[in-house]
N, CA, C and O atoms as CSV, one atom per row, in Angstrom:
chain,resi,resn,atom,element,x,y,z
A,1,UNK,N,N,66.207,105.002,106.518
A,1,UNK,CA,C,66.673,105.484,105.160
A,1,UNK,C,C,68.092,104.894,104.971
A,1,UNK,O,O,68.987,105.166,105.772
A,2,UNK,N,N,68.279,104.130,103.967
A,2,UNK,CA,C,69.276,103.453,103.504
A,2,UNK,C,C,69.976,104.132,102.863
A,2,UNK,O,O,69.358,104.862,102.089
A,3,UNK,N,N,71.433,104.250,102.834
A,3,UNK,CA,C,72.655,105.012,102.003
A,3,UNK,C,C,73.230,104.098,101.220
A,3,UNK,O,O,73.093,102.876,101.278
A,4,UNK,N,N,74.019,104.866,100.327
A,4,UNK,CA,C,75.053,103.904,99.395
A,4,UNK,C,C,76.151,104.034,99.897
A,4,UNK,O,O,76.364,104.856,100.788
A,5,UNK,N,N,77.204,103.105,99.331
A,5,UNK,CA,C,78.609,103.249,99.675
A,5,UNK,C,C,79.482,103.054,98.479
A,5,UNK,O,O,79.410,102.062,97.754
A,6,UNK,N,N,80.352,104.097,98.298
A,6,UNK,CA,C,81.471,103.998,97.267
A,6,UNK,C,C,82.399,103.966,97.472
A,6,UNK,O,O,82.487,104.204,98.676
A,7,UNK,N,N,83.712,103.744,96.905
A,7,UNK,CA,C,84.981,103.704,97.117
A,7,UNK,C,C,85.706,104.503,96.033
A,7,UNK,O,O,85.359,104.435,94.854
A,8,UNK,N,N,86.742,105.277,96.469
A,8,UNK,CA,C,87.739,106.105,95.643
A,8,UNK,C,C,89.066,105.767,96.114
A,8,UNK,O,O,89.301,105.499,97.292
A,9,UNK,N,N,89.915,105.778,95.211
A,9,UNK,CA,C,91.313,105.832,95.536
A,9,UNK,C,C,91.967,107.240,95.416
A,9,UNK,O,O,91.876,107.779,94.313
A,10,UNK,N,N,92.553,107.839,96.315
A,10,UNK,CA,C,93.244,108.645,96.286
A,10,UNK,C,C,94.717,108.803,96.668
A,10,UNK,O,O,95.172,108.182,97.629
A,11,UNK,N,N,95.527,109.687,95.872
A,11,UNK,CA,C,97.045,109.732,96.366
A,11,UNK,C,C,96.968,110.707,97.398
A,11,UNK,O,O,96.139,111.609,97.519
A,12,UNK,N,N,98.172,110.348,98.309
A,12,UNK,CA,C,98.424,111.229,99.565
A,12,UNK,C,C,98.288,112.508,99.663
A,12,UNK,O,O,97.749,113.010,100.650
A,13,UNK,N,N,98.809,113.304,98.540
A,13,UNK,CA,C,98.984,114.636,98.579
A,13,UNK,C,C,97.682,115.279,97.934
A,13,UNK,O,O,97.564,116.501,97.839
A,14,UNK,N,N,96.564,114.249,97.429
A,14,UNK,CA,C,95.399,114.941,97.264
A,14,UNK,C,C,93.882,114.670,98.324
A,14,UNK,O,O,92.703,115.022,98.289
A,15,UNK,N,N,94.778,113.823,99.234
A,15,UNK,CA,C,93.823,113.625,100.421
A,15,UNK,C,C,92.893,114.440,100.572
A,15,UNK,O,O,91.753,114.410,100.108
A,16,UNK,N,N,93.652,115.578,101.583
A,16,UNK,CA,C,92.747,116.295,102.414
A,16,UNK,C,C,91.861,117.321,101.086
A,16,UNK,O,O,90.760,117.840,101.267
A,17,UNK,N,N,92.434,117.389,100.175
A,17,UNK,CA,C,91.624,118.284,99.140
A,17,UNK,C,C,90.151,117.406,98.756
A,17,UNK,O,O,89.038,117.920,98.643
A,18,UNK,N,N,90.465,116.061,98.606
A,18,UNK,CA,C,88.999,115.406,98.080
A,18,UNK,C,C,88.306,115.281,99.262
A,18,UNK,O,O,87.084,115.397,99.163
A,19,UNK,N,N,88.818,115.052,100.478
A,19,UNK,CA,C,87.734,115.013,101.826
A,19,UNK,C,C,86.813,116.194,101.967
A,19,UNK,O,O,85.596,116.225,102.149
A,20,UNK,N,N,87.911,117.392,101.807
A,20,UNK,CA,C,87.210,118.871,101.809
A,20,UNK,C,C,85.909,118.672,100.750
A,20,UNK,O,O,84.794,118.963,101.183
A,21,UNK,N,N,86.009,118.306,99.723
A,21,UNK,CA,C,85.423,118.517,98.548
A,21,UNK,C,C,83.952,117.549,98.845
A,21,UNK,O,O,82.810,117.841,98.490
A,22,UNK,N,N,84.347,116.472,99.516
A,22,UNK,CA,C,83.125,115.369,99.700
A,22,UNK,C,C,82.299,116.003,100.868
A,22,UNK,O,O,81.077,115.857,100.850
A,23,UNK,N,N,82.907,116.711,101.898
A,23,UNK,CA,C,82.172,117.409,103.069
A,23,UNK,C,C,81.290,118.719,102.402
A,23,UNK,O,O,80.160,118.958,102.828
A,24,UNK,N,N,81.766,119.353,101.570
A,24,UNK,CA,C,81.066,120.448,100.885
A,24,UNK,C,C,79.875,119.867,100.211
A,24,UNK,O,O,78.870,120.567,100.087
A,25,UNK,N,N,79.902,118.542,99.726
A,25,UNK,CA,C,78.727,118.144,98.746
A,25,UNK,C,C,77.733,118.152,99.684
A,25,UNK,O,O,76.730,118.446,99.033
A,26,UNK,N,N,77.389,117.993,100.911
A,26,UNK,CA,C,76.560,117.628,101.812
A,26,UNK,C,C,75.505,116.482,101.890
A,26,UNK,O,O,74.446,116.614,102.504
A,27,UNK,N,N,75.838,115.445,101.282
A,27,UNK,CA,C,75.319,114.073,100.912
A,27,UNK,C,C,75.913,113.151,101.588
A,27,UNK,O,O,75.527,111.984,101.522
A,28,UNK,N,N,77.082,113.578,102.442
A,28,UNK,CA,C,77.943,112.334,102.631
A,28,UNK,C,C,77.846,112.310,104.263
A,28,UNK,O,O,78.007,113.296,104.983
A,29,UNK,N,N,77.533,110.902,104.723
A,29,UNK,CA,C,77.183,110.843,106.105
A,29,UNK,C,C,78.396,110.285,106.938
A,29,UNK,O,O,78.556,110.481,108.143
A,30,UNK,N,N,79.323,109.476,106.020
A,30,UNK,CA,C,80.470,109.208,106.604
A,30,UNK,C,C,81.767,108.815,105.660
A,30,UNK,O,O,81.572,108.290,104.564
A,31,UNK,N,N,83.117,109.098,106.144
A,31,UNK,CA,C,83.975,108.873,105.243
A,31,UNK,C,C,85.117,108.127,106.212
A,31,UNK,O,O,85.574,108.538,107.278
A,32,UNK,N,N,85.446,106.817,105.442
A,32,UNK,CA,C,86.659,106.065,106.045
A,32,UNK,C,C,87.821,106.258,105.193
A,32,UNK,O,O,87.734,106.118,103.973
A,33,UNK,N,N,88.928,106.580,105.788
A,33,UNK,CA,C,90.236,106.446,105.148
A,33,UNK,C,C,91.002,105.259,105.452
A,33,UNK,O,O,91.448,105.032,106.576
A,34,UNK,N,N,91.183,104.369,104.276
A,34,UNK,CA,C,92.134,103.103,104.604
A,34,UNK,C,C,93.151,103.102,103.810
A,34,UNK,O,O,93.126,103.571,102.672
A,35,UNK,N,N,94.282,102.493,104.432
A,35,UNK,CA,C,95.525,102.387,103.923
A,35,UNK,C,C,95.310,101.024,102.657
A,35,UNK,O,O,94.265,100.414,102.434
A,36,UNK,N,N,96.593,100.839,102.010
A,36,UNK,CA,C,96.811,99.855,100.908
A,36,UNK,C,C,95.980,98.304,101.407
A,36,UNK,O,O,95.164,97.591,100.822
A,37,UNK,N,N,96.606,98.221,102.696
A,37,UNK,CA,C,95.960,96.834,103.101
A,37,UNK,C,C,94.506,96.632,103.670
A,37,UNK,O,O,94.046,95.652,104.257
A,38,UNK,N,N,93.861,97.920,103.312
A,38,UNK,CA,C,92.406,97.876,103.563
A,38,UNK,C,C,92.058,98.233,105.282
A,38,UNK,O,O,90.946,98.072,105.786
A,39,UNK,N,N,93.240,98.729,105.994
A,39,UNK,CA,C,93.049,99.068,107.339
A,39,UNK,C,C,92.369,100.164,107.545
A,39,UNK,O,O,92.863,101.004,106.793
A,40,UNK,N,N,91.336,100.725,108.264
A,40,UNK,CA,C,90.682,102.056,108.634
A,40,UNK,C,C,91.583,102.770,109.207
A,40,UNK,O,O,91.940,102.424,110.333
A,41,UNK,N,N,92.204,103.988,108.565
A,41,UNK,CA,C,93.159,104.826,109.595
A,41,UNK,C,C,92.277,105.855,110.093
A,41,UNK,O,O,92.832,106.437,111.025
A,42,UNK,N,N,91.108,106.323,109.845
A,42,UNK,CA,C,90.516,107.261,110.014
A,42,UNK,C,C,89.025,107.430,109.578
A,42,UNK,O,O,88.669,107.446,108.400
A,43,UNK,N,N,88.280,107.541,110.541
A,43,UNK,CA,C,86.546,107.301,110.340
A,43,UNK,C,C,86.301,108.759,110.677
A,43,UNK,O,O,86.818,109.280,111.665
A,44,UNK,N,N,85.483,109.427,109.817
A,44,UNK,CA,C,85.087,110.634,109.885
A,44,UNK,C,C,83.216,110.404,109.875
A,44,UNK,O,O,82.622,110.155,108.826
A,45,UNK,N,N,82.647,110.515,110.946
A,45,UNK,CA,C,81.299,110.585,110.585
A,45,UNK,C,C,80.725,112.147,110.636
A,45,UNK,O,O,81.058,112.922,111.532
A,46,UNK,N,N,79.943,112.456,109.704
A,46,UNK,CA,C,79.471,113.742,109.585
A,46,UNK,C,C,77.973,113.784,109.489
A,46,UNK,O,O,77.279,113.149,108.695
A,47,UNK,N,N,77.505,114.777,110.585
A,47,UNK,CA,C,76.450,115.006,110.668
A,47,UNK,C,C,75.962,116.328,110.416
A,47,UNK,O,O,76.798,117.220,110.279
A,48,UNK,N,N,74.752,116.596,110.333
A,48,UNK,CA,C,74.101,117.984,109.738
A,48,UNK,C,C,74.754,118.860,110.864
A,48,UNK,O,O,74.964,118.704,112.067
A,49,UNK,N,N,74.963,119.774,110.014
A,49,UNK,CA,C,75.786,121.054,111.042
A,49,UNK,C,C,77.127,120.919,111.522
A,49,UNK,O,O,77.612,121.856,112.157
A,50,UNK,N,N,77.911,119.698,111.268
A,50,UNK,CA,C,79.385,119.828,111.434
A,50,UNK,C,C,80.170,120.720,110.360
A,50,UNK,O,O,80.401,120.283,109.233
A,51,UNK,N,N,80.462,121.663,110.667
A,51,UNK,CA,C,81.439,122.448,109.721
A,51,UNK,C,C,82.369,123.175,110.684
A,51,UNK,O,O,82.340,123.079,111.911
A,52,UNK,N,N,83.154,123.877,109.991
A,52,UNK,CA,C,84.274,124.944,110.324
A,52,UNK,C,C,85.062,124.385,111.402
A,52,UNK,O,O,85.795,123.406,111.257
A,53,UNK,N,N,84.882,125.101,112.628
A,53,UNK,CA,C,85.728,124.841,113.742
A,53,UNK,C,C,85.809,123.403,114.311
A,53,UNK,O,O,86.849,122.966,114.804
A,54,UNK,N,N,84.843,122.799,114.235
A,54,UNK,CA,C,84.610,121.193,114.779
A,54,UNK,C,C,85.416,120.323,113.559
A,54,UNK,O,O,85.530,119.115,113.766
A,55,UNK,N,N,85.906,120.798,112.464
A,55,UNK,CA,C,86.397,119.858,111.583
A,55,UNK,C,C,87.794,120.048,111.505
A,55,UNK,O,O,88.500,119.492,110.663
A,56,UNK,N,N,88.291,120.994,112.559
A,56,UNK,CA,C,89.760,121.335,112.425
A,56,UNK,C,C,90.792,120.062,112.749
A,56,UNK,O,O,91.809,119.784,112.112
A,57,UNK,N,N,90.259,119.374,113.899
A,57,UNK,CA,C,91.184,118.274,114.116
A,57,UNK,C,C,91.226,117.149,113.106
A,57,UNK,O,O,92.162,116.351,113.050
A,58,UNK,N,N,90.102,117.118,112.257
A,58,UNK,CA,C,89.991,116.139,111.324
A,58,UNK,C,C,91.112,116.601,110.266
A,58,UNK,O,O,91.957,115.814,109.840
A,59,UNK,N,N,91.050,117.766,109.935
A,59,UNK,CA,C,92.119,118.266,108.715
A,59,UNK,C,C,93.404,118.084,109.282
A,59,UNK,O,O,94.310,117.824,108.490
A,60,UNK,N,N,93.709,118.177,110.650
A,60,UNK,CA,C,94.978,117.984,110.955
A,60,UNK,C,C,95.433,116.596,111.210
A,60,UNK,O,O,96.633,116.401,111.408
A,61,UNK,N,N,94.441,115.441,111.226
A,61,UNK,CA,C,94.828,114.119,111.268
A,61,UNK,C,C,95.039,114.093,109.750
A,61,UNK,O,O,96.131,113.776,109.280
A,62,UNK,N,N,94.254,114.345,109.175
A,62,UNK,CA,C,94.110,114.089,107.382
A,62,UNK,C,C,95.470,114.553,107.022
A,62,UNK,O,O,96.011,113.810,106.203
A,63,UNK,N,N,96.092,115.450,107.354
A,63,UNK,CA,C,97.345,116.370,107.072
A,63,UNK,C,C,98.474,115.320,107.150
A,63,UNK,O,O,99.202,115.024,106.202
A,64,UNK,N,N,98.552,114.650,108.720
A,64,UNK,CA,C,99.673,113.961,108.946
A,64,UNK,C,C,99.527,112.620,108.300
A,64,UNK,O,O,100.626,112.082,108.164
A,65,UNK,N,N,98.492,111.884,107.842
A,65,UNK,CA,C,98.183,110.758,107.405
A,65,UNK,C,C,98.595,110.853,105.673
A,65,UNK,O,O,99.112,109.949,105.018
A,66,UNK,N,N,98.209,112.182,105.195
A,66,UNK,CA,C,98.793,112.552,103.768
A,66,UNK,C,C,99.943,112.724,103.720
A,66,UNK,O,O,100.456,112.567,102.612
A,67,UNK,N,N,100.812,113.103,104.842
A,67,UNK,CA,C,102.262,113.354,104.884
A,67,UNK,C,C,103.067,112.135,104.411
A,67,UNK,O,O,104.183,112.230,103.899
A,68,UNK,N,N,102.274,110.735,104.667
A,68,UNK,CA,C,102.992,109.843,104.454
A,68,UNK,C,C,103.318,109.210,102.910
A,68,UNK,O,O,103.999,108.257,102.532
A,69,UNK,N,N,102.586,110.105,102.294
A,69,UNK,CA,C,102.677,110.132,100.901
A,69,UNK,C,C,102.392,108.495,100.054
A,69,UNK,O,O,103.136,108.056,99.178
A,70,UNK,N,N,101.182,107.812,100.565
A,70,UNK,CA,C,100.736,106.774,100.018
A,70,UNK,C,C,99.722,106.849,99.363
A,70,UNK,O,O,99.274,107.959,99.078
A,71,UNK,N,N,99.173,105.833,99.004
A,71,UNK,CA,C,97.981,105.811,98.424
A,71,UNK,C,C,96.735,105.419,99.292
A,71,UNK,O,O,96.849,104.495,100.097
A,72,UNK,N,N,95.560,106.087,99.155
A,72,UNK,CA,C,94.537,105.637,100.178
A,72,UNK,C,C,93.338,105.328,99.280
A,72,UNK,O,O,93.254,105.524,98.068
A,73,UNK,N,N,92.396,104.787,100.138
A,73,UNK,CA,C,91.050,104.212,99.476
A,73,UNK,C,C,90.052,105.209,100.577
A,73,UNK,O,O,90.151,105.112,101.801
A,74,UNK,N,N,89.207,106.052,99.962
A,74,UNK,CA,C,88.168,106.607,100.911
A,74,UNK,C,C,86.767,105.726,100.393
A,74,UNK,O,O,86.280,105.611,99.268
A,75,UNK,N,N,86.414,105.251,101.513
A,75,UNK,CA,C,85.115,104.704,101.760
A,75,UNK,C,C,84.164,105.675,101.928
A,75,UNK,O,O,84.313,106.327,102.961
A,76,UNK,N,N,83.170,105.997,101.192
A,76,UNK,CA,C,82.155,107.255,101.245
A,76,UNK,C,C,80.660,106.670,101.263
A,76,UNK,O,O,80.115,106.097,100.319
A,77,UNK,N,N,80.152,106.907,102.427
A,77,UNK,CA,C,78.825,106.444,102.548
A,77,UNK,C,C,77.878,107.655,102.536
A,77,UNK,O,O,77.938,108.648,103.261
A,78,UNK,N,N,77.060,107.395,101.642
A,78,UNK,CA,C,76.073,108.825,101.297
A,78,UNK,C,C,74.501,108.685,101.758
A,78,UNK,O,O,73.877,107.624,101.754
A,79,UNK,N,N,74.041,109.830,102.114
A,79,UNK,CA,C,72.622,109.447,102.379
A,79,UNK,C,C,71.790,109.001,101.227
A,79,UNK,O,O,70.615,108.676,101.402
């Protein structure tokens, strides 16, 4: 099954909230957080059933990245 990929620009302060929204959508397979140079800072593979406690380290990492107050690109791979 082939998926689609899209990119969205996000400011640092909205990074965690936007990723949480994408996780709740349920049709996202993978999210990559990239900096302005296009380098991947964090890659989040989302499999069926990954919720709650399993995502705590992801939220901590995203919070640290967002604290840098830069602009980021989210590369979103959907099912």
